[in-house]
C-alpha positions as CSV (number, residue, x, y, z in Angstrom):
1,M,0.0,0.0,0.0
2,A,1.4,3.5,-0.9
3,T,2.3,5.6,2.2
4,I,0.3,8.6,1.2
5,T,-2.8,6.3,1.2
6,L,-2.7,6.0,4.9
7,Y,-3.3,9.7,5.3
8,A,-5.2,10.4,2.1
9,D,-8.4,11.4,4.0
10,R,-6.7,14.1,6.1
11,I,-4.5,15.5,3.3
12,N,-7.4,15.6,0.9
13,R,-9.3,17.8,3.5
14,M,-6.6,20.5,3.4
15,P,-7.7,22.3,0.2
16,A,-11.3,22.2,1.4
17,G,-10.2,23.7,4.7
18,L,-8.3,26.5,3.1
19,R,-11.2,27.3,0.9
20,S,-13.5,27.4,4.0
21,V,-11.0,30.0,5.5
22,R,-11.2,32.0,2.3
23,T,-15.0,31.9,2.5
24,A,-14.9,33.3,6.0
25,V,-12.4,36.0,4.9
26,D,-14.7,36.9,2.0
27,A,-17.7,37.2,4.4
28,F,-15.6,39.4,6.8
29,R,-14.6,41.6,3.9
30,E,-18.2,42.0,2.7
31,N,-19.2,43.1,6.3
32,V,-16.3,45.6,6.3
33,D,-17.6,47.0,2.9
34,T,-21.1,47.2,4.3
35,L,-19.9,49.0,7.4
36,R,-17.7,51.4,5.2
37,I,-20.7,52.2,3.1
38,S,-22.8,53.0,6.1
39,V,-20.1,55.2,7.6
40,V,-19.7,57.2,4.3
41,A,-23.5,58.0,4.6
42,I,-22.9,59.9,7.8
43,D,-22.9,63.7,7.4
44,S,-19.3,65.0,7.8
45,S,-20.7,68.1,9.6
46,I,-21.7,66.0,12.4
47,C,-18.7,63.8,12.6
48,N,-15.6,63.6,10.5
49,L,-15.1,60.0,9.8
50,D,-12.6,60.2,6.9
51,D,-9.9,58.4,8.9
52,I,-12.2,55.6,9.9
53,I,-13.4,55.2,6.2
54,S,-9.9,55.1,5.0
55,S,-9.1,52.5,7.6
56,L,-12.1,50.4,6.6
57,R,-11.2,50.6,3.0
58,A,-7.7,49.5,3.7
59,S,-9.0,46.7,5.8
60,S,-11.4,45.5,3.0
61,D,-8.5,45.5,0.5
62,T,-6.4,43.5,2.9
63,Q,-9.1,41.0,3.4
64,E,-9.5,40.6,-0.4
65,M,-5.8,40.0,-0.7
66,K,-5.9,37.4,2.0
67,A,-8.8,35.6,0.4
68,D,-6.9,35.5,-2.9
69,T,-3.8,34.3,-1.1
70,F,-5.8,31.4,0.5
71,E,-7.2,30.5,-2.9
72,D,-3.7,30.3,-4.4
73,I,-2.6,28.2,-1.4
74,A,-5.5,25.8,-1.9
75,D,-4.7,25.4,-5.6
76,D,-0.9,24.9,-4.8
77,T,-1.9,22.4,-2.1
78,E,-4.0,20.4,-4.5
79,E,-1.2,20.3,-7.1
80,F,1.3,19.3,-4.5
81,I,-0.9,16.5,-3.2
82,E,-1.4,15.2,-6.7
83,T,2.4,15.3,-7.3
84,V,3.0,13.6,-4.0
85,I,0.5,10.8,-4.7
86,S,1.9,10.1,-8.1
87,I,5.4,9.9,-6.7
88,D,4.3,7.9,-3.8
89,E,2.5,5.4,-6.0
90,D,5.5,5.1,-8.3
91,A,7.7,4.5,-5.3
92,A,5.3,2.0,-3.8
93,E,5.1,0.1,-7.2
94,A,9.0,0.1,-7.4
95,I,9.4,-1.1,-3.9
96,T,6.8,-3.9,-4.3
97,T,8.5,-5.0,-7.5
98,Q,11.9,-5.1,-5.9
99,Q,10.5,-6.8,-2.9
100,E,9.0,-9.5,-5.0
101,D,12.2,-9.9,-6.9
102,F,14.0,-10.2,-3.6
103,Y,11.7,-12.8,-2.2
104,D,11.8,-14.7,-5.5
105,T,15.6,-14.9,-5.1
106,Y,15.6,-15.5,-1.3
107,S,12.4,-17.3,-1.0
108,Y,13.3,-18.7,2.5
109,L,13.2,-15.1,3.8
110,R,9.6,-14.5,2.6
111,P,7.4,-14.0,5.7
112,E,4.7,-16.6,6.1
113,E,1.1,-15.4,5.5
114,S,-1.3,-16.6,8.1
115,L,-3.9,-19.1,6.9
116,G,-6.6,-16.7,8.1
117,D,-5.2,-13.8,6.0
118,A,-4.9,-16.0,3.0
119,I,-8.5,-17.3,3.3
120,L,-9.8,-13.9,3.8
121,D,-7.9,-12.7,0.7
122,V,-9.2,-15.6,-1.4
123,V,-12.8,-15.1,-0.1
124,G,-12.5,-11.4,-0.8
125,D,-11.4,-12.0,-4.4
126,I,-14.1,-14.6,-4.9
127,V,-16.8,-12.3,-3.5
128,G,-15.6,-9.4,-5.6
129,T,-15.6,-11.5,-8.7
130,I,-19.1,-12.9,-8.1
131,A,-20.4,-9.4,-7.4
132,G,-18.9,-8.1,-10.6
133,V,-20.3,-11.1,-12.6
134,L,-23.7,-10.6,-11.0
135,E,-23.8,-6.9,-11.7
136,F,-22.7,-7.5,-15.3
137,G,-25.4,-10.3,-15.6
138,V,-28.1,-8.0,-14.3
139,E,-27.1,-5.4,-16.9
140,V,-27.1,-8.0,-19.7
141,L,-30.5,-9.4,-18.7
142,A,-31.9,-5.9,-18.4
143,F,-30.7,-5.1,-21.9
144,A,-31.9,-8.4,-23.3
145,W,-35.4,-7.9,-21.8
146,D,-35.6,-4.4,-23.2
147,A,-34.6,-5.7,-26.7
148,F,-37.0,-8.7,-26.4
149,T,-40.0,-6.5,-25.5
150,D,-39.1,-4.0,-28.2
151,A,-38.9,-6.9,-30.7
152,L,-42.2,-8.3,-29.5
153,A,-43.8,-5.0,-30.0
154,T,-42.4,-4.6,-33.5
155,I,-43.3,-8.2,-34.5
156,G,-46.8,-7.8,-33.1
157,E,-47.4,-4.6,-35.3
158,W,-46.0,-6.4,-38.3
159,C,-48.2,-9.5,-37.8
160,A,-51.2,-7.3,-37.4
161,D,-50.5,-5.6,-40.8
162,H,-49.8,-8.9,-42.6
163,W,-52.1,-11.5,-40.9
164,Q,-53.7,-12.6,-44.2
165,Q,-50.4,-13.3,-45.8
166,I,-49.2,-15.1,-42.8
167,V,-52.3,-17.4,-42.6
168,I,-52.0,-18.3,-46.3
169,T,-48.2,-19.0,-45.9
170,V,-48.9,-21.3,-42.9
171,V,-51.6,-23.2,-44.9
172,I,-49.2,-23.6,-47.8
173,V,-46.4,-24.9,-45.6
174,I,-48.7,-27.4,-43.9
175,G,-50.0,-28.7,-47.2
176,V,-46.4,-29.2,-48.5
177,V,-45.3,-30.9,-45.3
178,L,-48.2,-33.3,-45.3
179,A,-47.6,-34.2,-49.0
180,V,-44.0,-34.8,-48.4
181,L,-44.6,-36.9,-45.3
182,A,-47.2,-38.9,-47.1
183,V,-44.5,-39.9,-49.6
184,V,-41.7,-40.4,-47.1
185,F,-43.8,-42.6,-44.7
186,T,-44.7,-44.9,-47.6
187,G,-41.2,-45.2,-48.8
188,G,-42.3,-44.0,-52.3
189,A,-44.1,-47.4,-52.9
190,A,-47.7,-46.4,-52.4
191,L,-48.6,-47.1,-56.0
192,V,-47.0,-50.5,-56.1
193,P,-50.1,-52.6,-54.9
194,M,-52.5,-50.8,-57.1
195,L,-50.4,-50.8,-60.3
196,T,-49.3,-54.4,-59.7
197,A,-52.9,-55.5,-59.5
198,A,-53.9,-53.4,-62.5
199,L,-51.0,-54.7,-64.7
200,T,-51.5,-58.4,-63.8
201,W,-55.1,-58.0,-64.5
202,L,-54.2,-56.7,-67.9
203,G,-52.1,-59.9,-68.5
204,V,-48.6,-58.5,-67.6
205,S,-46.5,-61.2,-65.9
206,A,-45.9,-60.8,-62.2
207,G,-42.2,-59.9,-62.3
208,T,-42.6,-57.4,-65.1
209,A,-45.7,-55.9,-63.4
210,A,-43.9,-55.6,-60.1
211,T,-40.9,-53.9,-61.7
212,I,-43.0,-51.5,-63.7
213,A,-45.2,-50.7,-60.8
214,T,-42.2,-50.0,-58.5
215,V,-40.3,-47.9,-60.9
216,A,-43.5,-45.9,-61.7
217,S,-44.3,-45.5,-58.1
218,M,-40.9,-44.2,-57.2
219,T,-40.9,-41.8,-60.2
220,V,-44.3,-40.4,-59.2
221,A,-43.2,-40.1,-55.6
222,A,-40.1,-38.1,-56.6
223,I,-42.0,-35.8,-58.9
224,A,-44.7,-35.3,-56.2
225,I,-42.2,-34.3,-53.6
226,V,-40.2,-31.9,-55.8
227,S,-43.2,-30.3,-57.3
228,A,-44.9,-29.9,-53.9
229,V,-41.9,-28.1,-52.6
230,A,-41.3,-26.0,-55.7
231,S,-45.0,-25.0,-56.1
232,G,-45.2,-24.2,-52.3
233,A,-42.2,-22.0,-52.7
234,F,-43.7,-20.2,-55.7
235,N,-47.1,-19.8,-54.0
236,I,-45.5,-18.3,-50.9
237,A,-43.5,-15.9,-53.0
238,D,-46.6,-15.0,-54.9
239,T,-48.5,-14.4,-51.6
240,W,-46.0,-11.7,-50.5
241,A,-45.1,-10.3,-53.8
242,P,-47.5,-11.2,-56.7
243,L,-45.6,-12.9,-59.6
244,S,-45.9,-12.0,-63.2
245,G,-44.6,-12.9,-66.6
246,N,-42.7,-16.2,-66.9
247,W,-42.5,-16.6,-63.1
248,K,-46.3,-16.7,-63.0
249,K,-46.3,-19.2,-65.8
250,A,-43.9,-21.4,-64.1
251,Q,-46.0,-21.2,-60.9
252,N,-49.1,-22.3,-62.7
253,V,-47.3,-25.2,-64.4
254,L,-45.8,-26.4,-61.1
255,N,-49.3,-26.1,-59.4
256,V,-50.8,-28.4,-62.1
257,V,-47.9,-30.9,-61.9
258,S,-48.0,-31.0,-58.1
259,T,-51.8,-31.4,-58.1
260,V,-51.8,-34.3,-60.6
261,F,-48.9,-36.2,-59.2
262,N,-49.8,-35.8,-55.5
263,L,-53.4,-36.9,-56.2
264,A,-52.2,-39.9,-58.2
265,Y,-49.8,-40.9,-55.4
266,G,-52.6,-40.3,-52.9
267,A,-54.9,-42.6,-54.9
268,G,-52.3,-45.4,-54.5
269,S,-52.1,-44.7,-50.8
270,I,-55.8,-44.9,-50.3
271,Y,-56.0,-48.1,-52.4
272,S,-53.2,-49.7,-50.2
273,G,-55.0,-48.6,-47.1
274,L,-58.3,-50.0,-48.2
275,K,-56.6,-53.4,-48.9
276,G,-55.1,-53.3,-45.3
277,I,-51.6,-52.6,-46.4
278,T,-50.0,-50.3,-43.8
279,N,-47.5,-47.4,-44.4
280,Q,-44.8,-49.4,-42.6
281,Q,-45.2,-52.3,-45.1
282,L,-45.0,-49.9,-48.0
283,F,-42.0,-48.2,-46.4
284,N,-40.2,-51.6,-45.9
285,Y,-40.8,-52.5,-49.6
286,G,-39.6,-49.1,-50.8
287,K,-36.5,-49.1,-48.6
288,T,-35.6,-52.7,-49.6
289,W,-36.0,-51.9,-53.3
290,L,-33.8,-48.8,-53.1
291,T,-31.1,-50.3,-50.9
292,N,-30.9,-53.9,-51.9
293,S,-29.7,-54.6,-55.4
294,G,-30.2,-58.4,-54.8
295,F,-33.9,-57.7,-54.1
296,R,-34.3,-55.8,-57.3
297,T,-32.5,-58.4,-59.4
298,A,-34.7,-61.2,-57.8
299,I,-37.9,-59.4,-58.8
300,S,-36.7,-58.8,-62.2
301,N,-36.1,-62.6,-62.7
302,V,-39.4,-63.7,-61.1
303,D,-40.9,-64.5,-64.5
304,D,-38.4,-67.3,-64.9
305,Y,-40.3,-69.1,-62.1
306,A,-44.0,-69.1,-63.2
307,L,-45.4,-70.9,-60.2
308,L,-48.9,-72.2,-60.2
309,V,-50.1,-71.2,-56.7
310,E,-53.7,-71.9,-55.5
311,S,-55.3,-69.2,-53.4
312,G,-55.2,-69.8,-49.6
313,T,-52.7,-72.6,-49.7
314,S,-49.2,-70.9,-49.5
315,T,-47.1,-72.0,-46.6
316,F,-43.7,-70.3,-46.2
317,W,-41.0,-71.5,-43.8
318,S,-37.5,-70.5,-42.5
319,G,-35.1,-71.3,-39.8
320,L,-36.0,-75.0,-39.4
321,G,-32.4,-76.3,-39.6
322,T,-31.3,-79.5,-41.4
323,G,-34.0,-81.1,-43.4
324,G,-36.0,-77.9,-43.3
325,A,-37.9,-78.6,-46.5
326,D,-39.2,-82.0,-45.2
327,K,-40.1,-80.4,-41.8
328,A,-41.9,-77.7,-43.5
329,A,-43.9,-80.1,-45.8
330,A,-45.0,-82.0,-42.7
331,G,-45.9,-78.8,-40.9
332,A,-47.9,-77.6,-43.9
333,E,-49.8,-80.9,-43.9
334,N,-50.5,-80.6,-40.2
335,L,-51.6,-77.0,-40.6
336,G,-54.0,-78.0,-43.3
337,N,-55.5,-80.6,-41.1
338,M,-55.8,-78.1,-38.3
339,T,-57.5,-75.5,-40.5
340,G,-59.4,-77.7,-42.7
341,T,-57.5,-76.4,-45.8
342,T,-54.9,-77.6,-48.1
343,R,-51.5,-76.1,-47.5
344,T,-48.4,-76.4,-49.7
345,T,-44.8,-75.1,-49.5
346,M,-42.9,-73.6,-52.3
347,E,-41.0,-76.8,-52.9
348,T,-44.2,-78.7,-53.5
349,V,-45.3,-75.9,-55.9
350,L,-42.0,-76.0,-57.8
351,E,-42.4,-79.7,-58.3
352,R,-46.0,-79.4,-59.5
353,S,-45.0,-76.6,-61.9
354,G,-42.3,-78.8,-63.4
355,I,-39.4,-76.5,-62.3
356,T,-36.2,-78.0,-61.2
357,M,-34.1,-75.9,-58.9
358,P,-30.3,-76.0,-58.4
359,E,-28.9,-77.2,-55.1
360,W,-28.7,-74.5,-52.5
361,N,-25.2,-73.1,-52.3
362,P,-24.6,-69.9,-50.3
363,N,-21.3,-69.4,-52.2
364,D,-22.8,-69.7,-55.6
365,P,-24.4,-66.4,-57.0
366,A,-26.5,-68.3,-59.5
367,S,-27.9,-70.6,-56.8
368,I,-28.7,-67.7,-54.6
369,L,-30.4,-65.7,-57.4
370,A,-32.5,-68.8,-58.3
371,W,-33.8,-69.3,-54.9
372,N,-34.3,-65.6,-54.2
373,S,-36.3,-65.2,-57.4
374,S,-38.4,-68.4,-56.9
375,S,-39.2,-67.3,-53.4
376,S,-40.2,-63.9,-54.6
377,S,-42.3,-65.4,-57.3
378,F,-44.1,-67.6,-54.7
379,A,-44.8,-64.5,-52.5
380,M,-46.0,-62.5,-55.5
381,R,-48.4,-65.2,-56.7
382,S,-49.8,-66.1,-53.2
383,S,-53.2,-64.9,-52.2
384,G,-55.8,-65.4,-49.5
385,D,-54.6,-66.6,-46.1
386,V,-51.0,-67.5,-46.0
387,Y,-48.9,-69.2,-43.3
388,S,-45.3,-69.1,-42.3
389,I,-43.5,-71.7,-40.2
390,L,-40.5,-70.0,-38.4
391,G,-38.0,-72.0,-36.5
392,A,-35.3,-71.1,-33.9
393,D,-32.6,-70.8,-36.6
394,L,-34.3,-67.9,-38.3
395,N,-31.9,-65.6,-40.2
396,P,-32.9,-62.0,-40.1
397,N,-31.1,-61.4,-43.4
398,G,-32.6,-64.6,-45.0
399,V,-34.9,-65.1,-47.8
400,W,-38.1,-65.0,-45.5
401,S,-37.1,-61.7,-43.8
402,V,-35.8,-59.9,-46.8
403,F,-37.8,-61.2,-49.8
404,E,-40.9,-63.2,-49.0
405,R,-42.3,-61.2,-46.0
406,T,-41.5,-57.8,-47.8
407,I,-43.3,-58.8,-50.9
408,L,-46.2,-60.4,-49.0
409,G,-46.6,-57.1,-47.2
410,V,-47.5,-55.2,-50.4
411,N,-49.4,-58.0,-52.1
412,P,-53.0,-56.8,-52.3
413,G,-54.3,-60.4,-52.9
414,V,-53.2,-61.6,-49.5
415,T,-55.9,-61.4,-46.9
416,S,-53.8,-62.4,-43.8
417,I,-50.3,-63.6,-42.8
418,T,-50.2,-66.1,-39.9
419,I,-46.9,-66.9,-38.3
420,V,-46.4,-70.0,-36.3
421,D,-43.4,-71.6,-34.6
422,Q,-42.0,-75.1,-35.3
423,A,-44.6,-76.6,-33.0
424,L,-47.3,-74.8,-35.1
425,N,-48.2,-72.4,-32.2
426,V,-49.4,-69.1,-33.5
427,T,-46.9,-66.3,-32.7
428,E,-48.2,-63.5,-34.9
429,V,-51.2,-62.7,-37.1
430,I,-50.9,-59.8,-39.6
431,G,-54.5,-59.1,-40.6
432,R,-55.7,-57.1,-43.6
433,S,-58.5,-54.8,-42.3
434,P,-58.6,-51.4,-43.8
435,A,-55.9,-49.1,-42.4
436,V,-58.1,-46.2,-41.6
437,S,-55.4,-43.9,-40.1
438,N,-53.2,-44.4,-43.1
439,I,-56.1,-43.6,-45.5
440,V,-56.9,-40.4,-43.6
441,F,-53.3,-39.3,-43.3
442,N,-52.2,-40.1,-46.8
443,G,-55.4,-38.8,-48.4
444,L,-55.1,-35.6,-46.3
445,G,-51.6,-35.0,-47.6
446,A,-52.6,-35.3,-51.1
447,L,-55.8,-33.3,-50.9
448,S,-54.3,-30.5,-48.8
449,Q,-51.5,-30.0,-51.4
450,A,-54.0,-30.2,-54.3
451,A,-56.3,-27.7,-52.5
452,N,-53.5,-25.3,-52.1
453,N,-52.4,-25.5,-55.7
454,V,-56.0,-25.2,-57.0
455,Y,-56.5,-22.1,-54.8
456,N,-53.4,-20.4,-56.0
457,F,-54.2,-21.3,-59.6
458,F,-57.6,-20.0,-59.8
459,T,-57.7,-17.1,-57.2
460,G,-56.5,-13.6,-56.9
461,N,-52.8,-14.0,-57.1
462,D,-52.8,-13.5,-60.8
């Protein structure tokens, strides 16, 4: 601590004291001047007071000189104090630096600070830091709150002036989002069941029909999404700043394209929902088609295995271990006895259809393709109630999991899928009642987008 700091309070009072004396002298001089003026007013014929007046005038001048002197002393004192403080602080800093250098060199001579003083210093520093942080935080919060309230007021005024555009924009965005979600949630495959059924009814073979239907569905889905987003962007822009010229023509074209393709895709979604095909089943099919080249190849080769499958007889199997085909045939026969129906496995159907299959060899691509394609053909041509016998050795990446179940999921001719274990105990039943929630959601997505486009096409945004 600088030495002058110890007596700073007393020293700093000196100029104020001197100025107080000067004030008293000024008051005295004023009184003398008043007395002199009063004496001058006395008639000299009554009493000659010239000597007294002269004395008073001299006294007044003397007091004024004293007052000026005190003022000068006060100024000099302040200047002196400032100089002394500056010199003292420089000296204190130099002494402290040299002291620290000395103790750094001769650390064993440094006096030990008491634990209490150290704790008090640390606590004082912490408290000071916290107080500073809190003060700064309060200032920041106050500033932020003022800015927030000002922004709210400005936003509120802007919204009040543009509420119609805001409502229209929100409706457009909701329509676009619903349309996009309707496509995404169905994996782009919503048209597959409807188109496959239509094409096979027209006499197109199962594999070709499935391939055409899938490619068409994916294409329509892509156009539906792109046109929905693009038309939505144009319609929003037109809402805030009306378009004209070629931009308006482009908007109208996009509205027509979006309406047509989203309604077409929505029709496929509604058809699938009415057939009891869920969005999840459509999504699984679409995902498998897009990500699994073996799946696409198998479907494209389905027509090489034109199986003759009777409705309500198909029995699939997987994971039955060694001799699985024989176990599955026996299981299918027992299931037929239990349900009062005839049940056949793919191997039985292949034999009836006069098709000879190669031996299964997981290391032979030709063998793998043959069995994947025949299994896909069996799933495509199945109809009515189908069963699947799944054993303990079920492979999650096997033919049943990847090919047969995925295709059965989007086969509109299948009315139910019953899964049993090796002991023929039912473990899961996948029914085919109309998927009302899917119908509503998918239909709403298509209709909302179409309504937005029709509104913007025919109403006052021209």
